[in-house]
N, C-alpha and C positions, 0 to 999 in steps of 0.2 A: 657024783655029780656029772650031769650030762656034758658033753661036749657043744660048746658053741662055735659054729664056722663064721668067722668074720671075712667077709669077701668085699672087694672094691666095686661099690655101685658106681654107675654111670650117672652122671647129672639127671636131675628130674626133667622129663619131658613133657610137654603139654599132653594133658589127658585127651584120650580120643575115645568116641563113641560110634559104634557103628550102627547104622539105621538099616533096618531090615525093611526092604521094599520088594514091591514085585520085580524091580528092574535090578541092574548091578548095585551092590552096596556102594554107597558114598559115605566118606569118611568127614565128620564135622570135627573141625579142631577148636576147641573152647580154651581162650587164652584169657588170661588175668591182666589187664592193663591198669597201672594204679592211676589216681586221679591226680591231677596236677594240684600242688599245694594252693590254697587260696589265702590270701592276706588275712590277718587276724582282724583287720577292720572290717572285712566283708563277711566274716563268719555270721550266720545267722539271717543274712539277708538274701532276699529272692534274686536269682541270677538275672541279670540284664544283658538284652542283646544288643549290639552295636552295629549300626548299619552304617554302611559306607555310601556318603552322599554322591550321587549321579548327576551330573551338569545336566541340564535340558538344552537341546539344540537351540542355538541362537537363531532367532528369526532373519529373514532375508528379505531383500526387496523393499517395498513400501513400508512392512510392518516394522522393521528394523528403524526406521526413522521415526516411530513414535513410541519406542521403548522408554519406560520411565527414566533409565540412565541417559538417554540423548537430549532429554528436555532442557531447553535454553543452554545448549552448547555452541550456539554461534553468536556473533556479534558483528555489528558492521566494521569494515576495515576504515582504515583512514582515508583511504582514496574515496570511498562510498560516502563519507562524512563530509570531505570535502566538495565532492559533486553536488551534495544537497546545499550546503553553504554558498558554492558559487552560483547555483539556480537561484537562491533566494537572494544574493547579491545584486544579479543582473536583474531580476523583476523588480526589486525595490528601486533599482537605479533607472529602469524604464518608467516606473511610476512617478518618481521625482521629476524626470525629464519631462513627461506629459503634462504633469502639472505646472511646472515652470514655463514651457513653451505656450501652451494653449490658455493658461490661465492668467500668467503673470506678465507675458509681453504683449505689446501691441499687435505685433506681426500674428502670434498665434490665436489672439482673440479675434482678428479679421478673418483669418482663414476659417476658425471654426465658426464664426458667426455667418459667414458666406455658406459654408456647406450647409448649417442648419437651415437658413433661408431657400436654398435650391432644393433641399428634401421637401420643404413645405410646399414650395410651387409646384414641384413635379408631382407630387401626390395629391394634391388639392382636390382633384375630382374623385380619388381613390378613397380619401380619407373618410367620408361619412360611411361607406359600405364596410370598410376595413375595421373601423375603430372597435367594434364590439369583438371582432375576432382576435385582433392584436392585443386588446386588452387582456385576454385570457391566456397569452402565451406565458408569461411569468408565472402564472398561477397553474398552467398545465406542467411547466416544469417541476414546480415543486410538487403537484400531486404525482407525477411519474417518479419523483426521487423518494417520496414517502413509502408509496405502494413498493418499489424496488427494495427499500430498506426494510420493510416488514417481511417480504419474500426471503431476504438473505438471512435475517434474524431467525426465521422458521425454519430455513433449509440448512444453514451452515452454523447456526448459533453463534455468531461472530458478534458478541456485545461489546467487546473491548474496542474492536474497531469502529463499532457503531458510535460508540460514546466519543471517540476521537473525532468522527466525520462530524457528529453533532457539535462539537466543542469549535470545530473550524468553521462550520456554517454560521454560528452564532457570533464568534470572533470576526467574520468577514463583515457580517452586516453592521456590527457595532462599529468596526473601523470605518466604514462608508459614512456612517451617521456622524461619526467624531470629526472625520476629515472635512464633510461638506457643511457642518453648522459650527463648529468649533475653530478649527484649525486654519483651514483655508479662507484668507481675506483676500478676495478678488479686487484688484486695482480698477479705478474707472478711467478708462482712456477715451471717453466720450464715442463710444462705439454702440450703436442702437441695440438694446436690450442685453448687451454685454456684462453690464456691473451685476446681474443677478447671477450668483453663483449656482451651479447645480452639480457640481462635480464631486465626488463620483455618482453613478447612477444607482439608485436604489433599487430599481426594478431590475436592472442587469445584475446587479450583485447578488440579488435573490434566488433569480434562476441560476446563475453559476454557482452560488454557494449550495443549493440544493441539489445539484447534480455533483459537485465535489464530495458531499456528505455521502451519496451512495458510492462514488468512486472509490473513496477510502475503507467504506464498509463492505465492500465486495471482494470475494476471492481475488487472487492475484491474477489468474488466467482471463478473468472477465475485464480487468481494470482497461486494457487498451481499448476493447470496444466500448465500454462505458465512456471513456475520454473522448472518444470522436463523437459519439451520440451527443454527450455534454456539450461538446464545442457547439454542433449544430443548434441545440437548444438555446445555448448563450447568444449565437449570432441573430436568431429569430427574435429573441427577446430585445437584443440592443436595437437591431434595425426597427423593431416595431416602435420602440420609445422615441427614436428620431422621427419617424414618419407621423406619429401622433403629436409631435410637438412638445414632448415632456422634457428632452435632453438634448444636448449638442452631441457631437461624435466624440468630442474628446472625453465627456463623461462616460461613455460606453466603456472606452478604452482603458480609464482609470479603474472602473469596476472589475474590469477582467484582470487587471494586474493585482488587484487588492486580493480578489479571491485566489488567484494563481500562488500569491505569495504565502496566503494561510495554508493552502493545498500542499505546497513543498514542505512547509513546517510539519504538516501533519504526516506526510510519507516519511519524515525523518524521524518523527516520534515512533511510529509504528516499527522501525527498525530495531529498537530496544525493548519491544514487548513480547512476552512468551507467545501470546496468541497469534502473532505474525509469523512466528517460527514454525508453528504447528500447521500452517497452510504448506502443503507439500507441492504445490504449484511451481513450477520452473518458469521463469520468466527471463531467463537469460537471452533468449532469442526474440522476445517480444519486439515487435515494431520493425523487424527488419526491412519492411517494406513501406511501412507507414511512415517513420520517422523521416525517412530521405524525402518521401513524397512531401510531407509537410515542411520541411525545411526549403525543399526546393519552391514550394508554393509560396512560403512566406519570404523568402528572397525576391522572388519575382514581384509579389504584391508590394513589398516595401520599395522596390525600383519604381514601381507604378505610382505608388503614393508620392515619392519626392517630386516625380515628374509632372505629376498631375497637379501638385500644390504649387509649383513653379509657373505652370500655365495659369492657374486660378488668381495668383499673384499678379502676373503680367496682364490679365483679363484678355487673353487672346482666344480662349474657347469657352463657350457657355457650357456649364454644367461640369466642369472639369473639378471644381472644389467637391461637388457631390461625390464624383467617382472617386477622387482622391481620398473622402473621409471613408467611402465603402471599403476601398482597399486596405486603408490603414488598420480598420478594426478587424478585417479579415486576416491581414498579417499577423497581429498581435495575437489573435485566436490561435492562429496555426503554430506559431512558436511557442507559445504556452503549451498546447497540446503535446507537440513535440517533446519539450522539456519534461512533462510529467509522464510520458512514456518512456522516455529514455531513462529517467531515475529508476523505473521498475527493472532495468536489466542487470545491474550490480548486484552480486549475490553476498549475504554474509559468509563470514569464513569461520571455520572452527575455532572454538575459543579452548586453550590450553588448559591441560589437567592441573597443572601448578604454574606458580609464579615465581622465577628466580629472583631471590632477595640479594644473595651476595655470591661472588664467585671468589675461590681461594686459588 
């Protein structure tokens, strides 16, 4: 029997294979690495590749404000709501005071009738030539508002604010007709032509409501300018109705206050709508110059109104009632416009992600 030599062998090393190439030989080490054991539930199933999600960079600037996660994330603050309620209360109070003084009291009827007669006398020679032109002012205001509304709808697609503006315009005109024909019962104090109630003015309400409709439907940045332009249209329509003998000065004042009340209510409604939040215009500094000018003008015109009406009652100066009524209408229009522009300045605040229900 042959003898077998038992020698202690080293642990098996990885097999090596020499590749002969033109350059120096290179050793390639072939190693066997076992597969990781797969769960029995995955045997016989194709392997799947898992991808780690990568977060997209968040948009910045104006694009961040229109992300879906940011829609309807604001609401009006308590102070903003109180501002609208205060403006509405002041406007309704001024409307009630106007109707009470100029319609229900003998002194108010006398001053209003005196101003109406002085207007008719001063513009008696001009009236035939200006009648046709002045008749078109309320219609021109309505056409201006409708054309502007169509332009806003085609340009900005602000359908919801346009509906709010249309509702405000219809409500203002309906309120005027209800007040004039149903609610207000003018007492007879034996004043010439005074028993015939004509307050508020339907022509002035139509012109003011048409501009208010455009004011509410327009973007935020355009509203201050539209408010001033609308004030001029409203004043022109109001003065034209007095010159043509359709309405007394108090009727024009009441019409402006009716329309302003509904416009304030419309602005407050827009604060809670999503379409208003999508308007990225910043109105925090709107009217920094215009509001003080309108307030100063309103205060000066109000002082002139009181002084001129006192002179008219004392019958010490001819034409004082006419000038007093003119100042009164411009005073109310100035204060109303300043209030509407001022309500644009407050900004909605961010809504909280959750509501705290209980604290332990």
